[in-house]
Chimera marker file (.cmm) of the C-alpha trace (Angstrom):
<marker_set name="trace">
<marker id="1" x="31.417" y="-32.459" z="17.871" r="1" g="1" b="0" radius="0.5"/>
<marker id="2" x="28.962" y="-32.889" z="20.309" r="1" g="1" b="0" radius="0.5"/>
<marker id="3" x="25.132" y="-32.159" z="21.091" r="1" g="1" b="0" radius="0.5"/>
<marker id="4" x="25.107" y="-28.330" z="22.464" r="1" g="1" b="0" radius="0.5"/>
<marker id="5" x="27.977" y="-27.338" z="20.712" r="1" g="1" b="0" radius="0.5"/>
<marker id="6" x="28.180" y="-24.280" z="18.212" r="1" g="1" b="0" radius="0.5"/>
<marker id="7" x="29.093" y="-25.042" z="14.588" r="1" g="1" b="0" radius="0.5"/>
<marker id="8" x="28.696" y="-23.415" z="11.042" r="1" g="1" b="0" radius="0.5"/>
<marker id="9" x="26.813" y="-25.392" z="8.092" r="1" g="1" b="0" radius="0.5"/>
<marker id="10" x="27.852" y="-24.823" z="4.675" r="1" g="1" b="0" radius="0.5"/>
<marker id="11" x="25.987" y="-23.663" z="1.787" r="1" g="1" b="0" radius="0.5"/>
<marker id="12" x="26.358" y="-26.539" z="0.001" r="1" g="1" b="0" radius="0.5"/>
<marker id="13" x="24.013" y="-28.248" z="2.446" r="1" g="1" b="0" radius="0.5"/>
<marker id="14" x="21.422" y="-25.610" z="3.247" r="1" g="1" b="0" radius="0.5"/>
<marker id="15" x="21.329" y="-23.800" z="-0.430" r="1" g="1" b="0" radius="0.5"/>
<marker id="16" x="21.573" y="-20.453" z="1.279" r="1" g="1" b="0" radius="0.5"/>
<marker id="17" x="24.496" y="-17.911" z="0.349" r="1" g="1" b="0" radius="0.5"/>
<marker id="18" x="26.913" y="-18.010" z="3.304" r="1" g="1" b="0" radius="0.5"/>
<marker id="19" x="27.863" y="-20.246" z="6.133" r="1" g="1" b="0" radius="0.5"/>
<marker id="20" x="25.383" y="-19.985" z="9.135" r="1" g="1" b="0" radius="0.5"/>
<marker id="21" x="25.916" y="-20.728" z="12.765" r="1" g="1" b="0" radius="0.5"/>
<marker id="22" x="23.756" y="-23.153" z="14.829" r="1" g="1" b="0" radius="0.5"/>
<marker id="23" x="23.613" y="-25.494" z="17.649" r="1" g="1" b="0" radius="0.5"/>
<marker id="24" x="23.888" y="-29.473" z="17.303" r="1" g="1" b="0" radius="0.5"/>
<marker id="25" x="20.759" y="-30.856" z="18.384" r="1" g="1" b="0" radius="0.5"/>
<marker id="26" x="21.128" y="-34.402" z="17.377" r="1" g="1" b="0" radius="0.5"/>
<marker id="27" x="24.093" y="-36.687" z="16.064" r="1" g="1" b="0" radius="0.5"/>
<marker id="28" x="23.182" y="-40.000" z="14.476" r="1" g="1" b="0" radius="0.5"/>
<marker id="29" x="25.482" y="-42.784" z="13.493" r="1" g="1" b="0" radius="0.5"/>
<marker id="30" x="24.032" y="-43.908" z="10.168" r="1" g="1" b="0" radius="0.5"/>
<marker id="31" x="24.974" y="-46.750" z="8.825" r="1" g="1" b="0" radius="0.5"/>
<marker id="32" x="24.411" y="-45.474" z="5.194" r="1" g="1" b="0" radius="0.5"/>
<marker id="33" x="25.749" y="-41.929" z="5.548" r="1" g="1" b="0" radius="0.5"/>
<marker id="34" x="28.191" y="-42.178" z="8.274" r="1" g="1" b="0" radius="0.5"/>
<marker id="35" x="27.686" y="-39.329" z="11.297" r="1" g="1" b="0" radius="0.5"/>
<marker id="36" x="24.474" y="-37.326" z="10.440" r="1" g="1" b="0" radius="0.5"/>
<marker id="37" x="24.264" y="-33.991" z="12.182" r="1" g="1" b="0" radius="0.5"/>
<marker id="38" x="21.148" y="-31.979" z="13.127" r="1" g="1" b="0" radius="0.5"/>
<marker id="39" x="21.635" y="-28.359" z="13.990" r="1" g="1" b="0" radius="0.5"/>
<marker id="40" x="19.319" y="-25.402" z="14.583" r="1" g="1" b="0" radius="0.5"/>
<marker id="41" x="19.845" y="-21.899" z="13.616" r="1" g="1" b="0" radius="0.5"/>
<marker id="42" x="19.372" y="-19.131" z="15.440" r="1" g="1" b="0" radius="0.5"/>
<marker id="43" x="15.885" y="-18.364" z="13.523" r="1" g="1" b="0" radius="0.5"/>
<marker id="44" x="14.836" y="-21.845" z="14.141" r="1" g="1" b="0" radius="0.5"/>
<marker id="45" x="15.447" y="-23.403" z="10.879" r="1" g="1" b="0" radius="0.5"/>
<marker id="46" x="16.777" y="-27.298" z="11.298" r="1" g="1" b="0" radius="0.5"/>
<marker id="47" x="19.170" y="-28.771" z="8.872" r="1" g="1" b="0" radius="0.5"/>
<marker id="48" x="20.760" y="-32.040" z="8.899" r="1" g="1" b="0" radius="0.5"/>
<marker id="49" x="23.361" y="-33.905" z="6.845" r="1" g="1" b="0" radius="0.5"/>
<marker id="50" x="26.866" y="-35.737" z="6.928" r="1" g="1" b="0" radius="0.5"/>
<marker id="51" x="29.152" y="-34.599" z="9.222" r="1" g="1" b="0" radius="0.5"/>
<marker id="52" x="31.443" y="-32.990" z="6.178" r="1" g="1" b="0" radius="0.5"/>
<marker id="53" x="29.126" y="-30.063" z="5.950" r="1" g="1" b="0" radius="0.5"/>
<marker id="54" x="29.720" y="-28.828" z="9.368" r="1" g="1" b="0" radius="0.5"/>
<marker id="55" x="32.599" y="-26.845" z="10.770" r="1" g="1" b="0" radius="0.5"/>
<marker id="56" x="33.373" y="-26.497" z="14.474" r="1" g="1" b="0" radius="0.5"/>
<marker id="57" x="33.768" y="-22.934" z="15.770" r="1" g="1" b="0" radius="0.5"/>
<marker id="58" x="36.339" y="-23.965" z="18.407" r="1" g="1" b="0" radius="0.5"/>
<link id1="1" id2="2" r="1" g="1" b="0" radius="0.2"/>
<link id1="2" id2="3" r="1" g="1" b="0" radius="0.2"/>
<link id1="3" id2="4" r="1" g="1" b="0" radius="0.2"/>
<link id1="4" id2="5" r="1" g="1" b="0" radius="0.2"/>
<link id1="5" id2="6" r="1" g="1" b="0" radius="0.2"/>
<link id1="6" id2="7" r="1" g="1" b="0" radius="0.2"/>
<link id1="7" id2="8" r="1" g="1" b="0" radius="0.2"/>
<link id1="8" id2="9" r="1" g="1" b="0" radius="0.2"/>
<link id1="9" id2="10" r="1" g="1" b="0" radius="0.2"/>
<link id1="10" id2="11" r="1" g="1" b="0" radius="0.2"/>
<link id1="11" id2="12" r="1" g="1" b="0" radius="0.2"/>
<link id1="12" id2="13" r="1" g="1" b="0" radius="0.2"/>
<link id1="13" id2="14" r="1" g="1" b="0" radius="0.2"/>
<link id1="14" id2="15" r="1" g="1" b="0" radius="0.2"/>
<link id1="15" id2="16" r="1" g="1" b="0" radius="0.2"/>
<link id1="16" id2="17" r="1" g="1" b="0" radius="0.2"/>
<link id1="17" id2="18" r="1" g="1" b="0" radius="0.2"/>
<link id1="18" id2="19" r="1" g="1" b="0" radius="0.2"/>
<link id1="19" id2="20" r="1" g="1" b="0" radius="0.2"/>
<link id1="20" id2="21" r="1" g="1" b="0" radius="0.2"/>
<link id1="21" id2="22" r="1" g="1" b="0" radius="0.2"/>
<link id1="22" id2="23" r="1" g="1" b="0" radius="0.2"/>
<link id1="23" id2="24" r="1" g="1" b="0" radius="0.2"/>
<link id1="24" id2="25" r="1" g="1" b="0" radius="0.2"/>
<link id1="25" id2="26" r="1" g="1" b="0" radius="0.2"/>
<link id1="26" id2="27" r="1" g="1" b="0" radius="0.2"/>
<link id1="27" id2="28" r="1" g="1" b="0" radius="0.2"/>
<link id1="28" id2="29" r="1" g="1" b="0" radius="0.2"/>
<link id1="29" id2="30" r="1" g="1" b="0" radius="0.2"/>
<link id1="30" id2="31" r="1" g="1" b="0" radius="0.2"/>
<link id1="31" id2="32" r="1" g="1" b="0" radius="0.2"/>
<link id1="32" id2="33" r="1" g="1" b="0" radius="0.2"/>
<link id1="33" id2="34" r="1" g="1" b="0" radius="0.2"/>
<link id1="34" id2="35" r="1" g="1" b="0" radius="0.2"/>
<link id1="35" id2="36" r="1" g="1" b="0" radius="0.2"/>
<link id1="36" id2="37" r="1" g="1" b="0" radius="0.2"/>
<link id1="37" id2="38" r="1" g="1" b="0" radius="0.2"/>
<link id1="38" id2="39" r="1" g="1" b="0" radius="0.2"/>
<link id1="39" id2="40" r="1" g="1" b="0" radius="0.2"/>
<link id1="40" id2="41" r="1" g="1" b="0" radius="0.2"/>
<link id1="41" id2="42" r="1" g="1" b="0" radius="0.2"/>
<link id1="42" id2="43" r="1" g="1" b="0" radius="0.2"/>
<link id1="43" id2="44" r="1" g="1" b="0" radius="0.2"/>
<link id1="44" id2="45" r="1" g="1" b="0" radius="0.2"/>
<link id1="45" id2="46" r="1" g="1" b="0" radius="0.2"/>
<link id1="46" id2="47" r="1" g="1" b="0" radius="0.2"/>
<link id1="47" id2="48" r="1" g="1" b="0" radius="0.2"/>
<link id1="48" id2="49" r="1" g="1" b="0" radius="0.2"/>
<link id1="49" id2="50" r="1" g="1" b="0" radius="0.2"/>
<link id1="50" id2="51" r="1" g="1" b="0" radius="0.2"/>
<link id1="51" id2="52" r="1" g="1" b="0" radius="0.2"/>
<link id1="52" id2="53" r="1" g="1" b="0" radius="0.2"/>
<link id1="53" id2="54" r="1" g="1" b="0" radius="0.2"/>
<link id1="54" id2="55" r="1" g="1" b="0" radius="0.2"/>
<link id1="55" id2="56" r="1" g="1" b="0" radius="0.2"/>
<link id1="56" id2="57" r="1" g="1" b="0" radius="0.2"/>
<link id1="57" id2="58" r="1" g="1" b="0" radius="0.2"/>
</marker_set>
């Protein structure tokens, strides 16, 4: 995964009822949590969490 790529985010992270698509805006290598990804949904909401909560659309 890389910045600018479209991905889906899990409802386990968002608390929403379905997987939503967004664009990766930041990737951080956090020494406590591993890879942390931040995405921005089409409606402007931003979610971030461990890499395991995201799925690539490619």
